[in-house]
C-alpha positions as CSV (number, residue, x, y, z in Angstrom):
1,M,124.2,121.1,92.0
2,L,122.5,121.2,88.6
3,K,122.0,119.4,85.4
4,S,123.3,122.9,84.0
5,E,126.0,123.5,86.3
6,L,127.5,120.4,85.5
7,E,127.0,121.6,81.4
8,D,128.7,124.8,82.5
9,I,131.3,123.5,84.3
10,V,132.2,121.0,81.4
11,G,131.4,123.5,79.2
12,E,133.5,125.4,80.3
13,E,136.6,122.8,81.3
14,F,136.6,121.2,77.2
15,K,135.5,124.3,76.1
16,L,132.3,123.5,74.6
17,E,129.1,125.2,73.5
18,K,126.4,125.3,75.1
19,G,124.7,123.4,73.5
20,I,128.0,120.7,73.3
21,S,128.3,120.5,76.6
22,K,124.4,119.8,76.8
23,K,124.2,117.3,74.9
24,V,127.7,115.2,76.5
25,V,126.4,115.5,80.0
26,D,122.9,113.9,78.8
27,V,124.7,110.9,76.9
28,I,126.6,110.4,80.3
29,V,122.9,111.1,82.5
30,Y,120.6,108.4,79.7
31,S,123.8,105.6,79.1
32,L,124.0,105.7,84.0
33,I,120.0,105.0,83.4
34,N,120.4,102.7,80.1
35,A,123.3,100.4,82.0
36,M,120.4,100.2,85.3
37,R,117.3,99.5,83.1
38,T,119.4,96.7,81.9
39,N,120.1,95.3,85.3
40,D,124.2,96.7,84.8
41,R,126.0,98.0,87.5
42,I,127.4,101.6,86.9
43,E,131.3,101.8,88.9
44,I,133.0,105.0,88.0
45,R,136.5,104.7,90.3
46,G,137.3,107.0,93.2
47,F,133.7,107.5,93.1
48,G,131.2,104.5,93.6
49,S,129.2,102.3,92.4
50,F,125.5,102.3,91.2
51,F,122.8,99.9,91.0
52,P,119.2,98.1,90.0
53,K,117.9,96.7,93.1
54,T,114.6,95.3,92.9
55,Y,111.8,95.2,95.9
56,K,109.2,92.4,95.9
57,A,106.3,93.8,96.2
58,Y,104.0,93.8,99.5
59,Q,100.6,94.3,101.7
60,G,101.4,97.6,103.7
61,R,98.4,99.8,104.6
62,N,97.3,103.5,104.0
63,P,98.2,105.3,106.7
64,K,95.0,107.8,106.8
65,S,92.5,105.0,106.2
66,G,94.5,102.4,107.4
67,E,92.8,100.1,104.6
68,A,95.5,97.1,103.1
69,I,97.4,97.4,99.9
70,T,99.1,96.0,97.5
71,V,102.4,97.9,97.0
72,P,103.8,96.8,93.9
73,E,107.0,95.3,93.0
74,K,109.6,98.3,92.4
75,V,112.9,98.7,91.6
76,L,115.0,102.1,92.7
77,P,118.7,103.0,92.2
78,I,121.7,102.0,95.0
79,F,124.8,104.1,95.7
80,R,127.8,103.4,97.4
81,P,130.1,105.3,97.1
82,S,133.5,104.5,97.3
83,K,136.3,104.7,100.2
84,D,137.7,107.0,98.0
85,L,135.1,109.8,98.8
86,I,134.7,109.4,101.5
87,S,137.7,109.4,103.2
88,K,137.6,113.1,100.8
89,L,134.8,113.9,102.2
90,N,135.7,113.4,105.9
91,K,139.6,115.3,105.1
92,N,139.8,118.0,107.4
93,K,136.8,117.2,109.7
94,D,137.9,118.1,113.0
């Protein structure tokens, strides 16, 4: 699903103009991003949780040249689905 498709669904569900539904989705997305920037965990009941995980810097190798390089510390978003979401995705699977 694309962000624009989500905007359309929100607009249809709540009978909002396209510009307003776009702003609603933007506020939600930016709120999630800002929460993870401040190292907060985001939990959406029945869906899952998002949290930032910091990976320390390490020595790696350039696969093309074999040269040693330092990979800098980085923060990546992690998603853990809820048990409810997993069971809904696997319902009717035989």
